[in-house]
C-alpha positions in Angstrom: 89.3 119.6 101.8 93.1 120.2 101.9 95.3 119.2 99.0 98.9 118.0 98.5 101.1 117.4 95.5 101.7 113.7 94.7 105.5 113.7 94.7 107.2 114.9 91.5 104.1 114.2 89.3 102.6 117.6 90.0 99.2 116.0 90.5 97.1 118.0 93.1 95.6 115.2 95.2 93.0 115.6 97.9 94.5 114.6 101.3 91.8 112.0 101.6 91.3 109.9 98.5 88.7 107.2 97.7 89.8 103.6 98.4 87.6 101.6 95.9 88.3 98.0 97.0 84.9 97.4 98.7 82.9 98.7 95.8 84.2 95.9 93.7 81.6 93.9 95.6 83.5 90.6 96.1 85.7 90.7 99.2 84.1 93.0 101.8 80.7 91.4 102.1 77.5 92.4 100.2 77.7 95.7 98.3 75.0 97.5 96.4 76.1 99.3 93.2 73.7 102.1 93.9 75.4 102.7 97.3 78.8 102.5 95.6 78.0 105.1 93.0 76.3 107.4 95.6 79.5 107.1 97.7 81.6 108.1 94.7 79.4 111.1 93.9 79.4 112.2 97.6 83.2 112.0 97.8 83.7 114.0 94.6 81.1 116.6 95.8 83.2 117.0 99.0 86.4 117.7 97.0 88.0 114.3 96.6 90.3 114.4 93.6 92.0 111.0 93.7 90.4 107.5 93.4 92.4 104.4 93.9 91.2 101.1 92.5 92.6 97.9 91.0 91.6 95.3 88.3 91.3 92.6 91.0 88.6 94.6 92.8 85.5 92.7 91.6 87.5 91.6 88.6 87.2 95.0 87.1 83.8 95.9 88.5 85.2 98.7 90.7 86.9 100.2 87.6 83.6 100.0 85.7 81.6 101.8 88.4 84.2 104.6 88.6 84.2 105.1 84.9 80.4 105.3 84.9 80.3 107.9 87.6 83.0 110.1 86.0 81.1 110.0 82.7 77.9 110.9 84.5 79.6 113.9 86.0 81.6 114.9 82.9 84.6 115.7 85.0 88.2 114.7 85.4 89.8 113.4 88.5 93.0 111.4 89.1 92.4 107.7 89.0 95.1 105.3 90.1 94.7 101.6 89.3 96.8 98.5 89.6 97.8 95.5 87.6 97.5 92.2 89.6 100.2 89.6 89.5 99.6 87.1 86.8 99.5 84.2 89.3 97.4 86.2 91.7 99.9 85.7 94.5 100.6 88.7 96.7 103.7 89.3 98.7 106.1 87.2 96.6 108.7 85.2 98.5 112.5 85.8 97.9 113.6 84.4 94.6 110.2 84.6 93.0 110.4 84.7 89.2 109.2 88.1 87.8 107.9 86.3 84.7 105.4 84.4 86.9 104.1 87.8 88.1 104.6 90.6 85.7 105.7 89.6 82.2 105.8 92.5 79.8 103.0 91.3 77.4 100.8 90.6 80.4 101.2 94.1 81.8 100.3 95.6 78.4 97.3 93.4 78.0 96.0 94.2 81.5 96.5 97.9 80.9 94.2 97.7 77.9 91.5 96.0 80.1 91.7 98.9 82.6 91.4 101.5 79.9 88.2 99.8 78.7 86.8 99.4 82.1 87.3 103.0 83.0 86.3 104.3 79.6 89.4 106.4 79.2 92.4 106.7 76.9 95.0 107.3 79.6 95.5 105.9 83.1 96.8 108.6 85.5 98.8 106.2 87.6 99.4 102.6 86.9 100.8 100.5 89.8 102.2 97.0 90.1 100.0 95.4 92.7 102.8 93.7 94.6 106.6 93.7 94.6 109.6 91.4 95.5 113.1 92.6 96.4 114.5 89.8 94.2 113.4 91.8 91.2 115.8 94.7 92.1 117.8 94.3 88.9 115.0 93.2 86.6 113.9 95.7 84.0 111.2 93.9 81.8 108.3 95.3 83.9 109.7 98.8 83.7 110.3 98.7 80.0 106.7 97.6 79.4 105.5 100.5 81.5 107.7 102.9 79.7 106.3 101.7 76.4 102.8 102.3 77.7 103.8 105.8 78.8 105.3 106.6 75.5 102.1 105.5 73.8 100.1 107.9 76.0 98.3 105.1 77.8 99.6 105.8 81.2 101.0 109.0 82.8 102.9 107.8 85.8 104.3 104.6 87.3 103.9 103.3 90.8 104.4 100.2 93.0 102.1 99.0 95.7 104.5 97.3 98.1 103.6 94.1 100.1 102.0 94.3 103.5 104.5 95.2 106.2 107.4 95.4 103.8 107.5 99.1 103.3 111.1 99.4 102.1 111.2 96.6 99.6 111.0 98.8 96.6 113.4 101.5 97.8 116.0 100.5 95.1 113.4 101.3 92.4 112.9 104.8 94.0 116.6 105.4 94.0 116.9 104.3 90.4 114.2 106.8 89.4 111.8 104.2 88.1 108.7 105.0 90.1 106.7 108.2 90.7 104.7 106.8 93.7 104.7 104.1 96.3 101.5 102.7 97.9 102.1 101.4 101.4 100.3 100.4 104.7 100.8 103.1 107.3 98.7 103.7 110.4 98.8 104.0 114.1 99.4 100.3 114.5 102.0 100.1 111.8 104.4 103.1 111.8 107.4 101.3 110.3 107.3 103.3 107.0 108.5 106.3 108.9 111.9 104.8 109.2 112.0 102.2 106.3 110.5 104.2 103.4 109.6 107.8 104.0 113.1 109.3 104.1 114.0 107.7 100.8 110.8 108.8 99.2 111.2 112.4 100.4 114.8 112.5 99.2 113.8 111.5 95.7 110.4 113.4 95.6 108.3 110.2 95.2 104.7 110.4 96.2 103.3 108.3 99.0 99.8 106.8 98.8 98.8 105.3 102.2 96.4 102.4 102.2 94.8 100.7 105.2 94.9 103.9 107.3 92.2 102.5 109.5 93.8 99.1 110.0 91.2 97.2 108.1 88.4 98.9 110.1 89.9 98.3 113.6 90.7 102.0 114.0 87.1 103.0 113.6 86.7 101.6 117.2 83.7 99.6 116.2 85.2 96.1 116.7 84.8 94.0 119.9 86.0 90.6 120.8 82.7 89.3 119.6 82.6 90.9 116.2 81.7 88.6 113.4 82.2 89.5 109.8 79.6 88.7 107.1 79.9 86.0 104.5 82.0 87.2 101.6 84.1 89.5 103.8 87.8 88.5 103.6 88.3 89.3 107.3 86.0 86.4 108.1 88.6 84.0 106.7 91.7 85.7 108.0 94.2 82.9 108.8 95.4 84.4 112.1 92.3 84.0 114.4 94.0 86.1 117.1 94.4 89.3 115.0 91.0 90.7 116.0 91.8 90.1 119.7 95.1 91.9 119.4 93.6 94.8 117.5 90.8 95.3 119.9 93.2 95.2 122.9 95.5 97.7 121.4 92.7 100.1 120.2 91.6 100.2 123.8 95.0 101.7 124.6 94.5 104.7 122.4 91.1 105.8 123.5 92.7 109.0 124.9 92.4 110.2 121.3 88.6 110.5 121.7 88.6 112.5 125.0 87.8 115.7 123.3 84.9 114.2 121.3 86.9 113.4 118.2 85.9 110.1 116.6 88.7 107.5 116.7 88.6 107.1 112.9 89.1 110.8 112.4 92.1 110.8 114.8 93.5 107.8 113.0 93.3 109.6 109.6 94.8 112.7 111.1 97.7 110.7 112.4 98.6 109.5 108.9 98.3 113.1 107.6 100.7 114.3 110.2 103.7 113.0 108.3 104.9 115.3 105.6 106.0 112.4 103.3 102.3 111.4 102.9 100.8 112.7 99.7 97.3 111.2 100.1 95.6 108.4 102.0 92.9 106.1 100.7 90.5 104.7 103.3 88.0 102.3 102.0 84.6 103.9 101.3 81.5 102.0 100.5 78.6 104.4 101.2 77.9 108.1 101.4 78.1 108.2 105.2 81.7 106.7 105.1 82.6 109.2 102.4 81.5 112.1 104.5 83.1 110.8 107.7 86.4 110.0 106.1 86.8 113.1 104.1 85.9 115.3 107.0 89.3 114.5 108.6 91.0 116.8 106.0 90.0 120.0 107.7 93.3 121.7 108.2 93.4 121.0 111.9 96.2 118.6 112.9 96.2 116.1 115.6 97.7 117.7 118.8 101.5 117.2 119.0 101.2 115.6 122.4 99.0 112.9 120.9 101.4 112.3 118.1 104.3 112.0 120.5 102.4 109.6 122.7 101.4 107.4 119.8 104.9 107.2 118.4 106.3 106.5 121.9 103.8 103.7 122.4 104.8 102.2 119.1 108.5 102.4 120.0 107.8 100.7 123.3 105.9 97.8 121.6 102.5 98.8 123.0 101.3 99.1 119.5 102.7 96.9 116.7 102.6 96.2 113.0 101.6 92.6 113.6 98.1 93.8 114.5 97.3 95.0 111.0 95.5 92.5 108.9 96.5 94.2 105.6 
């Protein structure tokens, strides 16, 4: 396992972290807690030092499982969690009222819930679980987080930006209010390279990449006939054509597997190729996925010719952000 520093925080993060959405057990189909805990143990055994979760994942269940595993092991790793919007609406439209999403008292109350779920006195990284550019000059959310930091209940502040809106919180970076940004970035959505990464690098803000495998499409396992199980959010995705587009475009990048490298490994290495990236958090729900995903951090980069070709394909529109389901 290779490690990178999470921006100006000084946190030494494993290049591959643990994305803990699926182990919440409520939006990715059936999930067994024993498999979830085994996956966490395997990832930590392999050198993972950062776990990303959220209160909305199983309404706290993901946090509870993580806290249980860390107590069993008696060790300390970085845990990042998120406060959901009060109205549970993600990707707020222009003009959205901050008080409907993140009023100060609500942020503080939710922080206390995460502390209880995780069984800890301090959250390493506390992130707003969506953002709106209309809040550029609002400070209530930030003052609440500063209060929590002064009380020792959180260490660092982050924002998880909305799907396919990577630059929407750039003013908060420039104002020095955030230590990290969580964003979608993968072979099929390379837009953060232009719209976020330069600003983050200039201000030494950490980048946590979510959806590096494009909701599973970049594992190469999907076909036009793929059907998702009941309880899997992808089954209800509003755009019925997204699977078709993803499969079509994944077929165009099969050259990545010519030397025997699994497509998923190549996809993770693509994300790691950008120096702005601090860590990436593929979803992990069992020990096999933990082993496969973490093996991508082996110090061997994706060949430069592959990187150039992928970026050229994106520039030409052969790959595109609209294929990512979020």
